[in-house]
N, C-alpha and C positions, 0 to 999 in steps of 0.2 A: 580734256574737253575738246571736242572738234570745233574748228573755227566756224564762225558764222558764214563765211564765204563758202566753205566746203559743205556746210549744212544746207545752204541755199541751193548749191549745185545739185545736191542729192534730192531735195524735196521741192524745189521751185515754188510755185504759187500756192502750195499747201501752207506756206509760211508768209506772214506779213512782215514787211521790212519798214521799220520806222525811219522816215526821211529826216526827222529833226536832228540837227547836229548837236546832240547833247555832249557835254564835257564829262570826262571821268574825274572823280574826286577821291574815291576810296583807294585802299591799298590793293584791292583785287581788280585787275583789269578785265578778267574773264570770270563770269558767273552765270549760273542758270538755276532755274527752279520753277515750281508752280507759282502762279500769280495769286496774290491777295491784293485788294485795292482799297484806297481811300480817296474820296472826292472832298476837297476842302478849298477854302479861299482865304488866304492870309491868316489861317488859324491852324496851328499844328497840334492841338490837344489830342485829336484822334490818332495822328501819326505816332505821337509819343506813347499813347495807350496801347496801340497794336504792336509796336516794336518792343514792348515790355513782355509780350506773351510769347510762348514757344514758337519759333519760326520754322523749325524742322526743315531748314534748307529752302524755304520759300523766298520769293522776291516781292517786296511791297512796291506796287505801282501807285504813285500819288499824283492825282490830277489836281494841281494847284491852279488850273486855268491859265497857266503861262505867266502868272504874276511875277514880276521882278522886284516888287515893292518890299517884300519881307522874306526871310528865310524860313523854310518849313522843316529843316533839320540842321542840327549842329552836332558838336562832338559828344555831348552827353547823351542825346537820343541815339546817335550812331553807336555809342558804346553799349547802350541797352540792346540794340539790334545784334551786335556781336555776341554779347553775353547770352542772348536768348536763341542763338543759332540761326539767324537769318542769313541768307546767301547774299542779298543785295537789296538796294532801294533805287528805284527809278522815279525821278521827280520832274514833273512838268511845272517847274518853278525853281526856286533858289535854295542853296545851302549856305551855311556859314561855318567858321572854324575850319576852313579848307586845308590849312597846313596840318592840323591834327588828324583830319580824315585820311590823309595820305598814308599815315602810319597804321591804319586800322585794317584788319583782315576782313573787309567788307567791300562788296561792289557798290559803287555809288555813281549814278549818272544823273545830271541835272542841267538846267539851262545855264546857270551861272551862280554867282555869289552875291550876297547882300548881308552886311553885318546886323541889320535891323531885325529885332525879334518879331515874331508874329503874335497874334492874339491867342488866348488860351481858353476860349469859351466852349470848345467842343462841337462847333457847328460843322456839319458835313455828313457824309454817308460812308459806310464801311461795306466791303464785299459786294459792291454793285458793279455792273459793266460800265467802264469808262472808256473814253476815246479821245485821242489827240494825235496830231500829225497824220491823220488819215488811217490810224491803226486802232483797232478795237481790242481792249484788254479785258478778258473775261476771267473771273476768279476760277482758278484750277487749271487754266491753260498754261502750257510751258513757255517760258521766256528764256532766250539765250542772248547773252551780251558779251561782247569782246571789243577789241580796239577798233574794229570796223563798223560796229553798230549793234542794233538790237533786232532780233527776229522773234516773232510771236506766232504760235499756232493759231490757225483760223478757227 
C-alpha cells in the first residue's frame, strides 16, 4: 500500500485530508477500501449490524457526532468485522477494549476510548453521506489510512 503522503503528492487536491488527529487502535496501521457509512449518536446497534455483514475489504466510517460519552465499538463488534472481511473502521467517537483491538487484523481509528457501553436501540442512518473534520465521506468513495492520517476521494 502506498503511503498517504506519497498518495497526496501524486493526487493533491483530488483527495481530502482529514485534519482530526484520530488515534489508531487496531492491529493494522495501514488500511484502505471503499467507504460504507453509519450516522449514529451514542447507539451502536447499526454499527454492530453492518459489521456482521460481508465487508469485502470496505471501511466503515461511523459519524458518532464526536461524542466521547460512550463507546461505539468494542472487541466483540471488531471481531465481527474481522470475521466478515472488513478492512477497517473510522469512528468520530470512542472505542473500548483497546488492548484487545491492538491484536486484531483490522484498521481502527477513533477519537479515543471510553469503557461505557452505548445504547442498542438502532437509531441512526446507514449508507448516507456523512461529514466531520471538514471531510465528506460518500459511500463507495475510496479511503486510505496510515500512520500519517486519512485521505478520502472527493
